[in-house]
C-alpha positions as CSV (number, residue, x, y, z in Angstrom):
1,D,-48.0,28.7,-11.6
2,A,-48.0,32.0,-9.8
3,A,-47.4,34.2,-12.8
4,R,-50.1,32.5,-14.7
5,A,-52.4,32.8,-11.7
6,L,-51.9,36.7,-11.7
7,G,-52.4,36.8,-15.5
8,E,-55.8,35.0,-15.2
9,A,-57.1,36.7,-12.0
10,V,-55.8,40.4,-11.9
11,G,-57.4,42.9,-14.4
12,G,-54.2,45.0,-14.8
13,V,-51.8,42.1,-15.4
14,T,-50.9,40.5,-18.7
15,L,-48.2,37.9,-19.5
16,S,-46.2,37.9,-22.7
17,E,-43.6,35.6,-23.9
18,A,-40.8,37.8,-25.4
19,L,-38.4,34.8,-25.0
20,G,-41.0,32.3,-26.3
21,S,-41.0,30.3,-23.1
22,A,-43.9,29.8,-20.7
23,H,-41.2,29.4,-18.0
24,Q,-39.8,32.9,-18.6
25,P,-42.8,35.3,-19.0
26,N,-42.8,39.0,-18.9
27,L,-45.4,40.1,-16.3
28,N,-47.0,43.5,-17.3
29,Y,-48.9,45.5,-14.7
30,R,-50.3,48.8,-15.7
31,G,-47.8,49.1,-18.5
32,F,-44.7,48.2,-16.3
33,Q,-42.8,44.9,-16.4
34,A,-41.2,42.4,-14.3
35,S,-39.2,40.3,-16.7
36,P,-36.3,37.8,-16.9
37,L,-35.0,39.7,-20.1
38,V,-32.4,42.4,-19.5
39,G,-33.6,44.0,-22.7
40,N,-37.0,44.9,-21.2
41,A,-37.5,48.1,-19.2
42,Q,-38.1,46.8,-15.6
43,G,-40.7,48.8,-13.6
44,L,-41.9,46.5,-10.8
45,A,-40.1,45.8,-7.5
46,V,-40.4,42.1,-6.4
47,Y,-39.9,40.9,-2.9
48,V,-39.8,37.2,-1.5
49,N,-40.3,36.8,2.1
50,G,-39.6,40.5,2.6
51,A,-36.3,40.6,0.8
52,R,-35.7,42.1,-2.6
53,F,-35.8,39.5,-5.5
54,N,-34.9,41.8,-8.5
55,Q,-31.4,40.5,-9.6
56,P,-28.6,43.2,-9.0
57,F,-27.2,43.2,-12.5
58,G,-30.4,44.0,-14.5
59,D,-33.2,44.3,-12.0
60,T,-34.6,41.2,-13.8
61,V,-37.1,38.8,-12.2
62,N,-36.6,35.0,-12.9
63,W,-39.9,33.3,-12.2
64,D,-38.2,29.9,-12.7
65,L,-36.3,30.1,-9.5
66,I,-39.2,29.7,-7.1
67,P,-41.1,26.4,-6.5
68,D,-44.8,27.5,-7.1
69,I,-46.0,25.0,-4.5
70,A,-44.2,26.8,-1.8
71,I,-46.0,30.1,-2.4
72,R,-48.3,30.9,0.4
73,S,-49.6,34.5,-0.8
74,V,-49.0,37.0,-3.4
75,N,-49.7,40.7,-2.8
76,L,-49.8,43.1,-5.7
77,V,-49.8,46.8,-4.9
78,G,-49.7,50.0,-6.9
79,A,-47.0,52.6,-6.8
80,N,-45.6,53.1,-3.3
81,P,-42.4,54.8,-2.5
82,A,-41.7,52.4,0.5
83,F,-40.9,49.5,-1.8
84,G,-37.8,51.3,-3.0
85,L,-36.0,51.2,-6.4
86,N,-37.9,50.1,-9.5
87,A,-41.4,50.2,-8.0
88,L,-42.5,52.7,-10.7
89,G,-45.7,50.9,-11.5
90,G,-46.0,49.0,-8.2
91,A,-44.6,46.0,-6.2
92,L,-45.2,42.4,-6.0
93,A,-44.7,40.7,-2.6
94,L,-44.4,36.9,-2.4
95,E,-44.7,35.1,0.9
96,L,-43.4,31.5,1.1
97,K,-44.8,28.8,3.5
98,D,-43.3,27.6,6.7
99,G,-43.9,24.8,9.2
100,F,-46.1,27.1,11.4
101,S,-48.6,27.9,8.5
102,H,-48.5,24.6,6.7
103,H,-48.9,21.1,8.4
104,G,-48.8,17.8,6.7
105,T,-47.4,16.3,3.5
106,S,-48.4,16.5,-0.1
107,L,-47.1,14.8,-3.2
108,E,-48.4,15.3,-6.7
109,I,-47.3,14.3,-10.2
110,S,-48.8,15.3,-13.6
111,G,-48.2,14.8,-17.3
112,G,-49.6,15.4,-20.8
113,S,-49.1,17.5,-23.8
114,F,-45.7,18.6,-25.1
115,G,-44.0,15.7,-23.4
116,R,-44.3,17.5,-20.2
117,I,-43.9,15.5,-16.8
118,Q,-43.7,17.4,-13.6
119,G,-43.8,16.7,-9.9
120,A,-43.9,18.6,-6.6
121,F,-43.9,17.9,-2.9
122,E,-44.1,19.8,0.4
123,S,-44.1,18.9,3.9
124,G,-44.6,20.9,7.1
125,Q,-44.2,19.9,10.7
126,Q,-44.5,21.8,14.1
127,V,-43.3,20.6,17.4
128,G,-44.0,23.2,20.1
129,G,-42.1,26.5,19.0
130,V,-40.0,24.8,16.4
131,A,-41.3,24.2,12.8
132,V,-39.8,22.9,9.6
133,Y,-41.0,23.0,6.1
134,V,-39.5,21.8,2.8
135,A,-40.9,21.9,-0.7
136,G,-39.6,21.1,-4.2
137,G,-40.6,20.7,-7.8
138,G,-39.3,19.4,-11.0
139,L,-40.2,19.6,-14.7
140,G,-39.2,18.2,-17.9
141,E,-40.6,18.8,-21.4
142,S,-39.8,18.5,-25.1
143,G,-41.8,21.7,-25.8
144,W,-44.5,22.3,-28.3
145,R,-42.2,24.2,-30.7
146,D,-39.2,22.8,-32.6
147,F,-36.1,22.2,-30.6
148,S,-37.5,23.6,-27.4
149,P,-36.8,21.2,-24.4
150,S,-36.7,22.7,-20.9
151,Q,-36.1,21.3,-17.4
152,K,-36.6,22.8,-14.0
153,R,-35.4,21.7,-10.6
154,Q,-36.3,23.7,-7.5
155,L,-36.0,23.3,-3.6
156,Y,-37.1,25.4,-0.8
157,G,-36.7,24.7,3.0
158,D,-37.5,26.8,6.0
159,L,-36.7,26.3,9.7
160,G,-38.5,28.4,12.2
161,W,-38.6,29.1,16.0
162,R,-41.2,31.1,18.0
163,A,-41.0,31.9,21.6
164,D,-41.8,34.8,24.1
165,G,-42.9,37.4,21.5
166,G,-40.2,36.6,19.0
167,A,-39.6,34.5,15.9
168,L,-36.7,33.5,13.8
169,H,-36.6,31.8,10.4
170,V,-33.7,30.5,8.3
171,N,-34.6,29.4,4.8
172,L,-32.8,28.2,1.7
173,T,-33.8,28.5,-2.0
174,V,-32.0,26.4,-4.7
175,A,-32.8,26.0,-8.4
176,D,-31.0,24.5,-11.4
177,N,-32.9,25.1,-14.7
178,D,-32.2,24.5,-18.4
179,L,-34.8,26.5,-20.4
180,T,-35.2,26.9,-24.1
181,G,-36.8,30.1,-25.4
182,S,-38.0,29.7,-28.9
183,G,-38.2,33.5,-29.4
184,T,-40.2,35.2,-32.2
185,T,-40.6,33.9,-35.8
186,P,-41.2,35.8,-38.9
187,V,-44.9,35.6,-39.9
188,E,-44.3,33.9,-43.2
189,L,-42.5,31.1,-41.5
190,L,-45.2,30.8,-39.0
191,A,-47.8,30.6,-41.8
192,V,-46.0,27.4,-42.8
193,S,-45.6,26.0,-39.3
194,R,-46.6,27.6,-36.0
195,S,-44.1,25.4,-34.3
196,A,-41.2,26.7,-36.3
197,V,-38.3,28.3,-34.6
198,F,-36.2,31.3,-36.1
199,T,-33.5,31.6,-33.6
200,P,-33.7,29.6,-30.4
201,D,-32.4,30.9,-27.1
202,Q,-30.8,28.7,-24.3
203,T,-30.6,29.7,-20.8
204,R,-29.1,27.9,-17.9
205,N,-30.0,29.4,-14.5
206,K,-28.2,28.2,-11.2
207,Y,-29.4,29.8,-8.1
208,A,-28.9,29.7,-4.2
209,R,-30.3,32.0,-1.7
210,L,-29.8,31.8,2.1
211,A,-32.1,34.1,4.1
212,L,-32.5,34.9,7.8
213,S,-35.6,36.8,9.1
214,G,-36.9,37.6,12.5
215,S,-39.1,39.7,14.6
216,R,-39.2,40.7,18.3
217,E,-41.9,42.4,20.3
218,I,-40.3,45.2,22.2
219,D,-43.5,46.0,24.2
220,E,-47.2,45.8,23.5
221,T,-47.0,48.6,20.9
222,T,-43.7,48.1,19.1
223,V,-42.2,45.2,17.0
224,L,-38.8,45.0,15.4
225,Q,-38.3,43.1,12.1
226,A,-35.2,42.2,10.3
227,N,-34.0,40.5,7.1
228,L,-30.7,39.4,6.0
229,Y,-29.8,37.4,2.9
230,Y,-27.1,36.3,0.5
231,Q,-27.5,34.8,-2.9
232,N,-25.5,33.5,-6.0
233,F,-26.9,33.7,-9.3
234,D,-25.1,32.0,-12.3
235,Q,-26.5,32.4,-15.7
236,R,-25.3,31.1,-19.0
237,T,-27.1,32.0,-22.3
238,R,-26.6,30.8,-25.9
239,N,-28.4,32.4,-28.8
240,A,-28.0,31.8,-32.5
241,D,-28.8,34.7,-35.0
242,V,-28.8,34.9,-38.6
243,A,-25.7,37.0,-39.7
244,Q,-26.1,39.4,-42.5
245,V,-22.5,38.4,-43.5
246,E,-21.2,37.7,-46.9
247,A,-18.1,37.5,-49.0
248,C,-16.5,41.0,-49.3
249,D,-17.1,42.7,-52.8
250,N,-13.5,43.6,-53.1
251,N,-12.0,40.2,-51.8
252,S,-14.2,37.1,-51.9
253,A,-11.6,35.3,-49.6
254,V,-12.8,37.2,-46.5
255,I,-16.1,38.1,-45.2
256,C,-17.8,41.3,-44.5
257,V,-21.0,42.6,-42.6
258,E,-23.3,43.6,-45.3
259,D,-22.4,47.1,-46.6
260,G,-19.7,47.2,-44.0
261,P,-16.1,46.4,-43.2
262,P,-14.6,42.9,-43.0
263,L,-15.1,40.9,-39.9
264,T,-12.0,40.6,-37.7
265,D,-11.0,38.0,-35.1
266,R,-9.4,38.7,-31.7
267,N,-6.0,39.2,-33.3
268,G,-7.4,41.8,-35.6
269,K,-7.1,39.7,-38.7
270,P,-9.8,39.5,-41.4
271,I,-11.9,36.3,-41.0
272,G,-11.8,34.1,-44.1
273,N,-14.8,33.0,-46.2
274,F,-14.7,29.5,-44.6
275,V,-18.3,28.4,-45.0
276,T,-18.5,26.7,-48.4
277,G,-20.5,23.8,-49.8
278,S,-23.5,24.8,-47.7
279,P,-26.7,22.8,-48.1
280,Y,-28.5,26.1,-48.6
281,A,-26.5,26.5,-51.9
282,Q,-28.9,24.0,-53.6
283,S,-31.9,26.2,-53.1
284,F,-30.2,29.6,-53.0
285,P,-27.6,30.2,-55.6
286,K,-26.5,33.3,-53.8
287,F,-24.6,31.2,-51.3
288,R,-22.6,29.0,-53.7
289,N,-19.7,31.2,-53.1
290,G,-19.8,31.1,-49.4
291,G,-22.4,31.3,-46.7
292,P,-24.9,31.7,-45.2
293,Y,-23.3,32.6,-41.9
294,A,-24.7,32.7,-38.4
295,F,-23.7,34.5,-35.1
296,L,-23.6,32.6,-31.8
297,N,-24.0,35.0,-28.9
298,Q,-22.8,33.5,-25.7
299,T,-23.1,35.3,-22.2
300,G,-22.1,34.4,-18.8
301,L,-23.3,36.2,-15.6
302,D,-22.1,35.3,-12.1
303,T,-23.7,37.6,-9.3
304,N,-23.2,37.5,-5.6
305,G,-26.0,39.4,-4.1
306,Y,-26.6,40.4,-0.5
307,G,-29.0,42.5,1.5
308,V,-30.2,43.6,4.9
309,S,-33.1,45.4,6.2
310,L,-34.4,46.5,9.7
311,Q,-37.8,48.1,10.4
312,A,-39.8,49.0,13.5
313,V,-43.6,48.8,13.5
314,H,-45.3,50.9,16.2
315,E,-49.0,50.8,16.8
316,S,-50.5,53.3,19.5
317,E,-52.6,56.4,19.7
318,L,-51.5,59.8,18.2
319,F,-53.5,62.8,19.4
320,G,-56.0,60.3,20.8
321,R,-56.4,58.4,17.4
322,P,-55.2,55.0,16.3
323,N,-52.0,55.2,14.6
324,R,-49.7,52.8,12.9
325,A,-46.0,53.8,12.0
326,V,-43.2,51.9,10.2
327,V,-39.5,53.2,10.0
328,G,-36.9,51.2,8.4
329,V,-33.5,51.1,6.6
330,S,-32.2,48.7,3.9
331,L,-29.1,47.8,1.9
332,D,-29.2,45.6,-1.2
333,G,-26.0,45.0,-3.3
334,G,-24.2,42.8,-5.7
335,L,-20.9,41.8,-7.1
336,S,-21.2,40.7,-10.7
337,T,-18.9,39.6,-13.4
338,F,-20.4,39.6,-16.9
339,S,-18.9,38.3,-20.0
340,A,-20.1,37.8,-23.6
341,T,-18.7,36.8,-27.1
342,T,-20.1,36.7,-30.6
343,S,-18.8,33.9,-32.8
344,V,-19.4,33.6,-36.6
345,G,-20.0,30.2,-38.2
346,G,-22.3,28.5,-40.6
347,L,-26.1,28.4,-40.5
348,T,-27.6,24.9,-40.4
349,L,-30.8,23.9,-42.1
350,D,-32.6,23.7,-38.8
351,R,-31.5,27.3,-38.2
352,G,-28.9,26.4,-35.6
353,F,-25.1,27.3,-35.5
354,A,-22.5,25.1,-37.1
355,G,-19.3,25.4,-35.2
356,P,-16.6,25.7,-34.4
357,G,-16.9,29.5,-34.8
358,V,-14.5,32.4,-34.8
359,V,-14.8,35.0,-32.2
360,V,-15.5,38.4,-33.8
361,A,-13.7,41.5,-32.4
362,Q,-14.5,44.6,-34.6
363,P,-12.1,47.5,-34.3
364,D,-15.1,49.9,-33.8
365,G,-16.4,47.9,-30.9
366,S,-19.9,47.3,-32.6
367,I,-19.2,43.5,-32.1
368,A,-16.6,42.7,-29.6
369,P,-15.9,40.4,-26.6
370,V,-17.0,41.9,-23.3
371,R,-15.9,41.2,-19.8
372,V,-16.9,43.6,-17.0
373,G,-16.9,43.6,-13.2
374,V,-19.8,45.4,-11.5
375,T,-20.3,46.6,-8.0
376,N,-23.7,48.1,-7.0
377,A,-25.3,49.0,-3.7
378,Y,-28.7,50.4,-3.1
379,Y,-29.4,52.2,0.2
380,G,-32.9,53.0,1.5
381,L,-34.3,54.9,4.4
382,F,-38.2,54.8,4.6
383,A,-41.1,55.6,6.8
384,V,-44.8,55.1,6.6
385,D,-47.5,56.5,9.0
386,T,-51.3,55.7,8.9
387,I,-53.6,57.6,11.3
388,D,-57.4,57.3,11.6
389,L,-58.4,61.0,11.6
390,T,-62.0,60.0,12.3
391,E,-63.9,56.8,12.5
392,A,-64.3,57.0,8.8
393,L,-61.3,58.8,7.5
394,S,-57.7,57.4,7.4
395,A,-54.6,59.3,6.1
396,T,-51.3,57.7,5.1
397,L,-48.0,59.5,4.6
398,S,-44.9,57.8,3.3
399,G,-41.4,58.6,2.1
400,R,-38.2,57.0,1.1
401,L,-34.8,58.1,0.3
402,N,-33.1,56.0,-2.3
403,V,-29.4,56.1,-3.1
404,A,-27.8,53.9,-5.8
405,E,-24.1,53.5,-6.3
406,I,-23.0,51.6,-9.4
407,D,-19.3,51.1,-10.3
408,L,-18.2,49.2,-13.5
409,R,-14.7,48.0,-14.4
410,D,-13.8,46.9,-17.8
411,Q,-11.7,43.7,-17.6
412,L,-10.7,43.8,-21.3
413,G,-10.2,47.5,-21.9
414,T,-11.5,50.8,-20.6
415,A,-14.7,51.5,-22.6
416,L,-17.0,50.0,-19.9
417,T,-15.3,51.7,-16.8
418,G,-17.4,54.2,-15.1
419,D,-18.8,55.2,-11.6
420,H,-22.4,56.3,-11.2
421,L,-24.3,57.7,-8.3
422,Y,-28.0,58.4,-8.1
423,G,-30.2,59.6,-5.3
424,R,-33.8,60.8,-4.6
425,L,-36.3,61.4,-1.9
426,N,-39.8,60.0,-2.9
427,P,-42.9,61.2,-1.1
428,G,-46.3,59.5,-0.9
429,A,-49.8,60.3,0.5
430,G,-53.2,58.8,0.5
431,L,-56.7,59.1,2.0
432,T,-59.3,56.4,2.6
433,Y,-62.9,57.2,3.4
434,K,-65.6,54.7,4.7
435,I,-68.6,56.1,3.0
436,A,-70.7,53.4,4.6
437,P,-69.8,50.1,6.2
438,P,-69.8,48.3,2.8
439,L,-68.4,51.1,0.8
440,S,-65.1,53.0,0.8
441,A,-63.3,55.6,-1.4
442,Y,-59.6,56.2,-1.7
443,V,-57.2,58.6,-3.3
444,G,-53.4,58.6,-3.5
445,Y,-50.3,60.2,-4.8
446,A,-46.8,58.6,-4.9
447,E,-43.4,59.1,-6.4
448,A,-40.9,56.4,-7.2
449,N,-37.5,56.3,-9.1
450,R,-35.5,53.8,-10.9
451,A,-31.7,54.1,-11.3
452,P,-30.4,52.7,-14.6
453,T,-29.1,49.2,-14.0
454,P,-25.5,48.1,-14.7
455,A,-26.8,46.4,-17.7
456,E,-28.4,49.5,-19.2
457,L,-25.4,51.8,-18.3
458,S,-23.2,49.3,-20.3
459,C,-25.3,49.5,-23.3
460,A,-26.2,53.1,-23.8
461,S,-24.5,54.1,-27.0
462,P,-25.8,53.6,-30.6
463,L,-22.3,53.3,-31.8
464,A,-21.7,50.2,-29.6
465,P,-25.1,48.4,-29.4
466,C,-26.1,45.2,-27.8
467,S,-27.7,42.0,-29.2
468,L,-31.0,40.9,-27.7
469,T,-29.1,38.3,-25.8
470,N,-28.0,40.9,-23.4
471,F,-24.5,42.1,-23.6
472,F,-22.9,45.3,-23.4
473,V,-20.0,47.4,-25.0
474,G,-20.4,51.2,-24.2
475,D,-20.8,53.4,-21.0
476,P,-22.5,56.6,-21.7
477,S,-24.4,58.0,-18.8
478,L,-28.2,57.6,-18.4
479,K,-30.6,59.6,-16.3
480,Q,-32.7,58.0,-13.5
481,V,-36.3,57.4,-14.2
482,V,-38.8,59.3,-12.0
483,A,-42.5,58.2,-11.9
484,R,-45.4,60.3,-10.4
485,T,-48.6,58.4,-9.8
486,V,-52.1,59.5,-8.9
487,E,-54.9,57.2,-8.5
488,A,-58.5,57.2,-7.0
489,G,-61.4,54.7,-6.7
490,L,-64.1,52.9,-4.9
491,R,-64.3,49.5,-3.1
492,G,-67.4,47.8,-1.9
493,R,-68.9,44.6,-0.8
494,L,-72.5,43.2,-0.2
495,A,-74.4,40.0,0.3
496,P,-76.6,39.4,-2.8
497,Y,-78.2,36.4,-0.8
498,E,-77.6,34.4,2.2
499,G,-74.2,32.7,2.4
500,A,-72.8,34.7,-0.6
501,Q,-70.3,37.6,-0.5
502,L,-69.8,39.9,-3.4
503,E,-66.8,42.3,-3.5
504,W,-66.1,44.9,-6.2
505,H,-63.7,47.7,-7.1
506,A,-63.3,50.5,-9.7
507,G,-60.4,52.7,-9.9
508,L,-58.4,55.2,-12.2
509,F,-54.7,55.6,-12.3
510,R,-52.1,57.8,-14.2
511,T,-48.3,57.6,-14.0
512,D,-46.0,59.9,-15.7
513,S,-42.4,58.6,-16.0
514,E,-39.7,61.3,-16.6
515,D,-36.6,60.2,-18.5
516,D,-38.0,56.8,-19.2
517,I,-35.5,54.2,-20.3
518,Q,-36.3,52.2,-23.5
519,F,-34.4,49.6,-25.4
520,V,-34.3,51.0,-29.0
521,A,-32.9,49.9,-32.3
522,S,-29.4,50.9,-33.4
523,P,-27.9,51.3,-36.9
524,T,-26.5,47.7,-36.5
525,I,-29.5,45.4,-37.6
526,G,-30.4,43.0,-34.9
527,R,-28.7,45.1,-32.1
528,N,-30.2,47.7,-29.8
529,F,-29.2,50.1,-27.0
530,F,-30.8,51.8,-24.0
531,E,-31.8,55.4,-24.2
532,N,-33.7,58.0,-22.2
533,V,-36.8,58.7,-24.2
534,G,-38.4,61.7,-22.4
535,T,-41.7,61.4,-20.6
536,T,-44.1,58.6,-21.0
537,R,-47.6,58.1,-19.6
538,R,-49.4,55.1,-18.5
539,Q,-53.0,55.8,-17.4
540,G,-56.2,53.8,-17.2
541,V,-59.1,52.1,-15.6
542,E,-59.4,49.0,-13.5
543,T,-62.5,47.4,-12.5
544,G,-63.8,44.1,-11.2
545,L,-65.9,41.9,-8.9
546,Q,-65.6,38.6,-7.1
547,L,-68.5,36.4,-5.9
548,R,-68.0,33.8,-3.2
549,A,-70.7,31.3,-2.2
550,S,-70.7,27.8,-0.7
551,W,-70.7,26.1,-4.0
552,L,-69.6,28.9,-6.4
553,R,-66.7,31.2,-6.9
554,A,-66.7,33.8,-9.8
555,L,-64.8,36.8,-10.9
556,A,-64.8,39.3,-13.7
557,E,-61.9,41.8,-14.2
558,Y,-61.4,44.4,-16.8
559,A,-58.5,46.9,-17.3
560,Y,-57.8,49.7,-19.9
561,T,-54.3,50.8,-20.1
562,D,-53.4,53.8,-22.3
563,A,-49.6,53.9,-22.6
564,T,-48.1,56.8,-24.7
565,F,-45.0,58.8,-25.5
566,R,-45.4,62.4,-24.4
567,D,-42.3,63.7,-26.3
568,A,-41.4,63.8,-29.9
569,L,-38.5,61.4,-30.7
570,T,-36.4,60.4,-33.6
571,L,-35.1,56.8,-33.4
572,D,-33.3,54.3,-35.6
573,G,-35.7,52.1,-37.5
574,G,-33.8,48.9,-37.2
575,A,-35.7,46.4,-39.3
576,N,-38.9,48.3,-39.2
577,P,-40.1,48.5,-42.8
578,Q,-42.0,51.8,-42.2
579,A,-38.8,53.7,-41.3
580,D,-38.1,56.7,-43.6
581,A,-35.5,56.9,-46.4
582,N,-32.8,57.6,-43.8
583,G,-33.8,54.6,-41.8
584,L,-35.4,56.7,-39.1
585,L,-38.7,56.6,-37.0
586,H,-40.4,59.8,-36.0
587,V,-42.4,59.3,-32.8
588,R,-45.1,61.8,-32.1
589,P,-46.5,62.7,-28.7
590,G,-49.5,60.4,-28.2
591,D,-47.9,57.4,-30.0
592,R,-48.5,54.2,-28.0
593,L,-45.7,52.3,-26.2
594,P,-45.0,49.0,-27.9
595,G,-45.8,45.7,-26.1
596,I,-48.8,47.0,-24.0
597,P,-52.4,45.8,-25.0
598,A,-55.0,48.6,-24.2
599,H,-57.7,46.3,-23.1
600,T,-57.9,43.1,-21.1
601,L,-60.7,41.1,-19.7
602,K,-60.6,38.2,-17.3
603,L,-63.5,35.9,-16.4
604,G,-63.4,33.0,-14.0
605,L,-65.8,30.5,-12.6
606,D,-65.4,27.6,-10.1
607,V,-68.4,25.3,-9.4
608,D,-68.6,22.4,-7.0
609,I,-70.7,19.9,-8.9
610,T,-70.7,17.6,-5.9
611,P,-68.9,17.9,-2.5
612,A,-66.0,16.1,-4.1
613,W,-65.9,17.3,-7.7
614,T,-65.0,20.9,-8.6
615,V,-64.9,22.4,-12.3
616,G,-63.2,25.6,-13.1
617,L,-63.3,27.8,-16.3
618,R,-60.9,30.7,-17.0
619,A,-61.3,33.0,-19.8
620,R,-59.0,36.0,-20.7
621,A,-59.0,38.3,-23.7
622,A,-56.5,41.0,-24.8
623,S,-56.4,43.6,-27.5
624,G,-53.6,43.8,-29.9
625,Q,-50.3,45.5,-29.2
626,Y,-47.7,47.3,-31.3
627,L,-44.5,45.4,-32.0
628,L,-41.3,46.1,-30.2
629,G,-39.4,48.5,-32.4
630,D,-42.6,50.2,-33.7
631,Q,-42.6,53.3,-31.5
632,S,-44.2,55.3,-34.3
633,N,-47.1,53.0,-34.6
634,L,-47.0,52.5,-38.3
635,N,-47.3,48.7,-38.5
636,P,-50.1,46.3,-37.8
637,K,-50.6,45.3,-34.2
638,T,-50.3,41.7,-33.0
639,G,-53.9,41.1,-33.2
640,A,-56.6,40.5,-30.4
641,Y,-57.0,37.2,-29.0
642,A,-59.2,35.3,-26.4
643,L,-58.3,32.2,-24.5
644,L,-60.2,29.6,-22.6
645,N,-58.9,27.2,-20.0
646,L,-60.6,24.4,-18.2
647,D,-59.6,22.8,-14.9
648,T,-61.1,20.1,-12.6
649,E,-60.4,18.3,-9.4
650,Y,-62.1,15.1,-8.1
651,R,-61.3,14.2,-4.5
652,V,-61.3,10.4,-4.5
653,T,-60.8,10.2,-0.8
654,E,-59.9,12.7,1.9
655,H,-56.2,12.1,1.0
656,V,-56.2,11.4,-2.7
657,A,-57.3,13.6,-5.6
658,L,-57.2,13.5,-9.2
659,F,-56.9,16.8,-11.3
660,G,-56.8,17.9,-14.9
661,L,-56.1,21.0,-16.9
662,I,-56.9,22.0,-20.6
663,Q,-55.2,25.1,-21.7
664,N,-56.4,27.0,-24.8
665,L,-59.4,24.8,-25.1
666,T,-60.5,26.4,-28.5
667,D,-56.9,26.0,-29.9
668,A,-56.8,29.7,-30.6
669,K,-53.9,31.0,-32.9
670,Y,-52.6,34.0,-31.2
671,A,-49.4,36.0,-30.3
672,S,-48.5,37.5,-26.9
673,F,-45.5,39.4,-28.2
674,G,-44.1,40.8,-31.5
675,T,-41.0,42.6,-33.0
676,F,-39.1,42.7,-36.3
677,S,-36.6,40.2,-37.7
678,P,-34.3,40.6,-40.7
679,V,-35.5,38.6,-43.7
680,G,-34.9,38.8,-47.4
681,P,-32.4,37.5,-49.8
682,N,-29.5,37.4,-47.3
683,V,-31.6,35.4,-44.7
684,P,-32.5,32.1,-46.3
685,I,-35.6,30.2,-44.9
686,V,-36.0,26.9,-46.6
687,Q,-39.6,26.5,-45.5
688,A,-40.6,30.1,-46.8
689,P,-37.9,30.9,-49.4
690,A,-39.6,34.1,-50.6
691,A,-40.1,35.6,-47.1
692,S,-39.9,39.4,-47.1
693,N,-42.1,40.5,-44.3
694,P,-40.0,41.4,-41.2
695,R,-43.0,41.2,-38.7
696,S,-41.9,38.6,-36.2
697,L,-44.3,37.1,-33.6
698,S,-44.0,34.9,-30.5
699,P,-46.9,32.4,-31.0
700,G,-48.9,31.2,-28.0
701,A,-49.2,27.6,-27.2
702,P,-51.9,25.5,-28.8
703,L,-54.4,23.2,-27.0
704,G,-52.7,21.3,-24.3
705,V,-54.0,18.6,-21.8
706,W,-52.6,17.5,-18.5
707,V,-53.8,15.1,-15.8
708,G,-52.4,14.5,-12.4
709,L,-52.6,12.8,-9.0
710,R,-52.2,14.5,-5.6
711,V,-51.8,12.5,-2.3
712,T,-51.8,14.3,1.0
713,F,-51.2,12.8,4.5
């Protein structure tokens, strides 16, 4: 699990489950995110085999699309303009295996807690200058929370040629996944049952990506490298939300939004009070005259993405000193069609949606069907040059011109139609000094920008907000985000005893993001919109060490991240109970950004008990974080937590191994994410009928045990 491995081994990385699914985590690095959820501000650029992996519509990163067994290496870097749009906090580069780097065949199967059974395979062969590699994985589970089954099916293959200083690879990635995200649950319902689900989310992802990459040595000093890809991403989501809808005060035959106008259908006619005789009426007399009602939000996204990049790498001497230069161009684009509807129906006792429902189309556009076509293209021109000024001092200069063109065409009306153009030249510079052979220092400065995504541009009005299930009904303009980062630190290595190697690092960073974009609450409860919120700052400390010896591997990583608003803001409070009498939140400079823990600590230990038996221990701890929607920091945090995982492998023979994993060994009760959910008299909860606290958390998985078998030949 690549995301989990980063969360356990890199000090500045944390994982949170905003969707309530271990298969759809948010990866946070230095306070910036790579997330599958459009409602999260994306701040990391992700590349797979040198090609951009952020999806064109929302810059989202869907971790479930890649078979983990096929990942050869993961490289996480800080802010660097060369990585293009969205690299505000850094970039993540994944390299997948091929038949030249991996030989042989491996099969594995495992199973255990939560009804999970999973398998994976890989095989690589090389014959002369031709190599082939194929890998795949599958997973099925019932899930540890109520009504939370998931299935993953993934396949990857690569065909490569090498000859006469050149190489060419063709690879294909395919995925077909059904994922259930249990989302957040009100704290009073969690107190009754930590497996309880408030409003489940269902996501179906179908993905295919065909890529061509190659390199050619022009001479002894210059190499040309190229990437070309085409992909199709088809996503369908379903989310049931409690609807604060009831019989209208002046006409009980139709239904109204609480304190609002009647709900209307596609034809503009008021929707009748059709939910009668509800089983809730036995416990909640309020609903004997109709209700409770629920909303079913359904979305469909079909994206055809494409990209091409070309770069030249030249290594020679400049002014008599070693020099390495990279110059390149890139184009990444997409053609997307997005549609969404909200239907109103009955709320079942298991908090599901009872259909058939009636599609809601409010005249003011606050809840209405959506269908929009999007064309976006991102152009890049970049250069990086590193020169050794002396034997000890190296300097790097970099820069990239980014141009983003985003066109939206409303296919049901005109509200979404708009054309947007963004551009910026981002510079970067750095110095590295070798103080002594085992000790070096570095300092750097980098600028990066992020253009608003089509998803954000389509949901930028408080009068036409979006549900958390990602659909959009307005088109005001947003400013692009510009991030400026400075960092400095030390790196060193030493040999504490013969056969052992100790590496350590310590660094400081600060990133100021101008015109940062956040997903903030709207006056319509349960719906939000994107807004520029001025300047935000993320700064901190990262330090750690790794020890490698013949029979022992150990690591310790600590990170402190101080993420704050730098400008005063007034925001709608949504369901936040600390909003003022007018329902507003007043954010002060220095208030912390929600969803980002200040302190994280990682410890890891692998010990070879015998030449055939290895035992590993992983511990990670994080401080509490403010809830999404609590930008003014007036509510309690999620709470600090510490987790302990144990893994082991026993190599029965050279070709057969048994392995096991225990996650959350102490069965800690914790939450990695929190927000606010509407509760109260209009939101019936049978298990907690008197619930009134809107704090809503995404609980972490309890103790889980899995065992497996791996065969290689």
